[in-house]
C-alpha positions in Angstrom: 0.8 5.1 25.1 -0.6 8.6 24.6 -3.5 8.6 22.1 -3.2 10.9 19.1 -5.0 11.6 16.0 -3.9 9.5 13.1 -6.7 9.7 10.5 -6.5 11.7 7.3 -7.2 15.3 7.8 -10.1 16.5 5.7 -8.1 19.6 4.9 -5.6 17.5 3.1 -8.1 15.8 0.8 -7.7 18.4 -1.9 -4.0 17.7 -1.9 -4.7 14.0 -2.4 -7.4 14.8 -5.0 -4.9 16.8 -7.0 -2.8 13.6 -7.2 -5.7 12.0 -9.1 -5.6 14.7 -11.7 -1.8 14.5 -12.1 -0.9 10.8 -12.3 -3.7 8.8 -10.6 -3.2 5.7 -8.5 0.5 6.1 -7.6 0.1 9.6 -6.4 -2.9 8.7 -4.3 -1.2 5.7 -2.7 2.0 7.7 -2.0 0.1 10.7 -0.6 -1.8 8.4 1.8 1.4 6.6 2.8 3.1 9.9 3.5 0.4 11.1 5.8 0.4 7.8 7.7 4.2 8.2 8.2 3.9 11.8 9.5 1.0 10.9 11.8 2.9 7.9 13.3 5.9 9.9 14.3 3.7 12.5 16.0 2.7 9.8 18.4 4.8 8.8 21.4 4.8 5.0 20.8 8.1 4.8 18.9 9.9 7.2 21.2 8.8 5.4 24.4 9.8 2.0 23.0 13.1 3.3 21.7 14.1 5.0 24.9 13.1 1.8 26.9 15.2 -0.3 24.6 18.2 2.0 24.9 18.0 2.3 28.6 17.7 -1.4 29.2 20.5 -2.2 26.8 22.9 0.5 28.2 22.1 -0.7 31.7 22.9 -4.3 30.9 26.0 -3.1 29.0 27.3 -1.2 32.1 27.5 -4.4 34.1 31.0 -5.8 34.2 31.7 -9.6 34.4 34.9 -11.5 34.0 34.1 -13.3 30.7 33.8 -10.3 28.4 33.1 -12.3 25.2 30.0 -14.0 26.7 28.7 -10.7 28.2 28.9 -9.1 24.8 26.8 -11.9 23.3 24.4 -11.6 26.1 24.1 -7.9 25.6 23.5 -8.4 21.8 20.9 -11.0 22.5 19.0 -8.7 24.9 19.1 -5.8 22.5 17.9 -7.8 19.5 15.1 -9.3 21.6 13.9 -5.8 22.6 14.1 -4.6 19.0 12.0 -7.5 17.8 9.4 -7.0 20.5 9.3 -3.2 20.0 9.0 -3.5 16.2 6.1 -6.0 16.4 4.2 -3.7 18.8 4.8 -0.6 16.7 3.8 -2.3 13.4 0.7 -4.0 14.8 -0.6 -1.1 16.7 0.0 1.3 13.8 -1.7 -0.9 11.2 -4.6 -1.9 13.4 -5.9 1.6 14.0 -5.7 3.0 10.4 -9.1 2.1 8.8 -11.2 1.9 12.0 -10.0 5.4 12.9 -11.0 6.8 9.5 -14.5 5.2 10.0 -14.9 6.4 13.5 -13.9 10.0 12.8 -16.0 10.1 9.6 -13.1 11.1 7.3 -13.6 7.9 5.3 -16.7 9.1 3.6 -15.3 12.3 2.0 -12.1 10.5 1.2 -13.8 7.8 -0.8 -16.4 10.1 -2.3 -14.0 11.4 -4.9 -10.2 11.3 -4.6 -9.3 7.6 -4.0 -10.6 4.1 -4.4 -10.9 1.6 -1.5 -8.0 -0.4 -2.9 -5.8 2.7 -3.0 -6.7 3.5 0.5 -5.8 0.1 1.8 -2.5 -0.1 -0.2 -1.6 3.4 0.9 -2.2 2.7 4.5 -0.2 -0.5 4.2 2.8 1.2 2.6 2.7 4.0 5.1 2.8 1.6 8.0 5.4 -0.6 6.4 7.7 2.3 5.5 7.3 3.8 9.0 8.2 0.5 10.6 11.2 0.4 8.3 12.4 3.8 9.4 12.0 2.9 13.1 13.7 -0.4 12.5 16.7 1.4 10.8 17.1 3.6 13.9 16.9 0.5 16.2 19.6 -1.3 14.2 21.8 1.7 14.1 21.6 1.9 17.8 22.3 -1.8 18.1 25.3 -1.6 15.7 26.8 1.3 17.7 26.4 -0.5 21.1 27.7 -3.9 19.7 30.5 -2.2 17.8 31.6 -0.2 20.9 32.0 -3.6 22.8 33.5 -5.7 20.0 35.3 -3.0 18.1 34.1 -4.3 14.7 31.1 -3.6 12.6 29.9 -6.4 10.3 27.8 -4.1 8.2 26.6 -6.7 5.7 25.5 -9.1 8.4 23.4 -6.3 10.0 22.1 -5.3 6.6 20.9 -8.9 5.9 19.3 -9.2 9.3 17.6 -5.8 9.2 16.1 -6.3 5.7 14.8 -9.7 6.5 13.3 -8.3 9.7 11.7 -5.5 7.7 10.1 -7.9 5.1 8.8 -10.0 8.0 7.1 -6.9 9.4 5.6 -6.5 5.9 3.8 -9.8 6.4 2.6 -8.8 9.9 1.5 -5.4 8.6 -0.5 -6.8 5.7 -2.1 -9.4 8.1 -3.0 -6.7 10.6 -4.6 -4.6 7.8 -6.7 -7.6 7.0 -7.6 -8.0 10.6 -8.5 -4.4 10.9 -11.1 -4.8 8.1 -12.5 -8.0 9.8 -12.6 -6.6 13.3 -14.1 -3.2 14.1 -12.2 -2.5 17.3 -8.5 -1.7 17.0 -8.0 -3.3 20.5 -9.4 -6.6 19.3 -7.1 -6.5 16.2 -4.1 -5.6 18.4 -4.7 -8.5 20.8 -5.4 -11.1 18.1 -2.5 -10.1 15.8 0.0 -10.0 18.7 -1.1 -13.5 19.8 -1.0 -14.8 16.2 2.4 -13.3 15.5 4.1 -14.4 18.7 2.4 -17.8 18.4 3.8 -18.3 14.9 7.3 -17.2 16.0 7.3 -19.6 19.0 5.2 -22.6 17.8 5.1 -22.4 14.0 8.2 -24.4 13.3 7.1 -27.2 15.6 3.6 -27.8 14.1 4.8 -30.6 11.8 6.3 -32.4 14.8 3.0 -32.1 16.7 1.1 -33.4 13.6 3.2 -36.6 13.6 1.9 -37.5 17.1 -1.7 -36.9 16.2 -4.4 -39.2 14.6 -6.5 -38.4 11.6 -8.2 -36.1 10.8 -6.3 -33.9 13.3 -3.0 -34.8 11.7 -4.1 -33.5 8.2 -5.6 -30.4 9.7 -2.4 -29.5 11.6 -0.2 -30.3 8.6 -2.4 -28.0 6.5 -2.1 -25.2 9.0 1.7 -25.7 9.1 2.0 -25.3 5.3 -0.4 -22.5 5.0 0.9 -20.3 7.8 3.6 -17.7 7.0 6.6 -18.9 8.9 7.8 -15.7 10.5 10.5 -17.6 12.4 12.4 -18.1 9.1 13.3 -14.4 9.3 14.7 -14.6 12.8 18.4 -14.6 12.2 19.4 -13.2 15.6 21.7 -16.1 16.4 23.8 -15.3 13.3 24.4 -11.8 14.7 24.8 -12.8 18.3 27.4 -15.5 17.6 29.1 -13.6 14.7 28.5 -16.3 12.1 29.0 -15.8 8.4 26.7 -14.2 5.9 23.6 -15.9 4.7 24.1 -17.0 1.1 22.6 -14.2 -1.0 20.3 -16.5 -3.1 18.8 -17.9 0.1 18.4 -14.3 1.5 16.7 -13.2 -1.7 14.4 -16.2 -1.6 13.4 -15.2 1.9 12.5 -11.7 0.7 10.4 -13.2 -2.1 8.6 -15.5 0.3 7.7 -12.5 2.5 6.6 -10.5 -0.6 4.2 -13.3 -1.7 2.6 -13.6 1.7 2.3 -9.8 2.1 0.7 -9.6 -1.3 -1.8 -12.3 -0.5 -2.9 -10.8 2.8 -3.1 -7.3 1.2 -5.2 -8.6 -1.6 -7.6 -10.2 0.8 -7.8 -7.0 2.8 -8.6 -5.1 -0.4 -11.2 -7.6 -1.4 -12.9 -7.6 2.0 -12.8 -3.8 2.3 -14.5 -3.4 -1.1 -17.3 -5.6 0.1 -17.6 -4.1 3.6 -20.3 -1.6 4.4 -18.7 1.6 5.9 -21.8 3.4 7.0 
C-alpha cells in the first residue's frame, strides 16, 4: 500500500476550533470524522482492494461449468469472502494509524491545546473510520449485488441490506477495539498485526471456545469459559451462508438484537480507549 498523510492538517485547526464556538462537542467530533473520511479516500488502500476483489470475482464468474446453480453459489461465496477480508484490512489499518500518526507528526499538541478534548478526538477518529468503512462496504455490496443479480436474475434487496448492516456494525466493534489497541501500542504495525490476529481468531475459533473448555480441567476450564463469555463474538454477524444459499430473511427482532449487541461492545471498547488516552502521556 502506498503511504499517505492522514493526520489532521494544522491549517484546518481553525475550522475545527470554530466548531467549538458554534455548538461544541458535536461539531468537533463531526469535523474530525469528516477529515478522517477525506484522508482515507486519498489513500490507495481501498481502491487496490476493491479492484482486486472485482478482478478475482469477475474472473471466477467467467468460468463456465455444467451445473450453473452451484457455480453461482460458488461465485457468491468467493465474492463475500473477499469483501469480508478487504473490509477487515481497511478498517483495522485505517483505525490503527490515526492517533499514532497525530503524535508522530506533532499535530496532536496544537489540536489538544485549544479546540478539542481527548475524548472528542478519539470519538471523532472512531466515527470517521467507521463511516469510511461503511461507505467502502456499501460499494462492495453494490458490486456483489450486481454480479450476483446478473447471474441469478433476482435481487433480494432486504437480504443484502440485513447482511450489509450487520457486517458494518461488526466492523464498528473491530474499529473501536483497534482504536483501543492504537492507544496501548505505539507502533501502527504492531496494532495492525495484533488486531488482525485477534479478529480472525475470534471469527474462526470464538464459537468453539465453550467446547474446548468442556475438555479442560480446572482452573483452565473456568478461564476459557470466562474468555468465551467476555469476547465479542464477531462470528454472530457472519451471515454469508444466508446470502449464498438464498435463505429467508433474519427475523427483524433478532437482527435488531445483533445491532444492539455490536453497539454495546463498540461503546465499551471506545470508552476504554477514551479512558486510556486521557491517562496517556503524549509528549
